[in-house]
C-alpha positions, 0 to 999 in steps of 0.5 A: 517476503511477508506482506499483510493485507490493508484491508482484510485480516485474514490474508497475507502475501508472499510477495517476491519483488525482482519477478513480481510472483504474488500471491495471496494466502489464508493467514491460517494457511501461510505456514512459515511465511507467517513468521517471516518480519513483515515488508509491506502492504498490499490492498486493491486499487479498483482492480488493479494491485498494488504494494507498498515494501521495503526492498534493499534498505529501500521504500518501494511502491509496485502498481500494477507490473510498474515498480519503483521507489518512492525515494525516486516520485516527484509526487504521491497524491490523494484525492476524494469524492466521496465517490471515487480516490484518485490515487497519482504519482509522477515519477520522472518520466510518467505520471500514473494516475488510478481511481478507484470506489473511496472507503466508508465516511468516517464521519460520525465514528465513534471508534477510538485511533479509527484513521481515514488511511485505515480504509484507504490504501491509496491515501495511507500511501500519500500520506506515508510518501508526504511524512519523512520521517514515516518513510524512514522508517516504516517496515524496518525490522 
């Protein structure tokens, strides 16, 4: 399946969720993959690969080797002190806490329609998870 990089325009990935195979590819070298519908986004939160994708009708997330349905999360929260951002995901049996360097501050940025989630994948995930309508429609064909 085709994934787009959240923070690098020229990079896509070929992702196989069942086995977790993930291959980053330059957009210009993606061949027929680039013609597939976009199934999700990926980014690195520090050293950890994070993938948000739709498969079998549901929205899923992979953090490192842990893969779960977003509908099964008890809580998804994001916080930042301006230096370090934290994404916390609470599942029924497990709690994941990922800390990573914060993105740039947008205070005073005059660029129209720019939102902080455009620069922080953890914030993007938390915003999607907290909005039922967005959770339902994102990555739909």
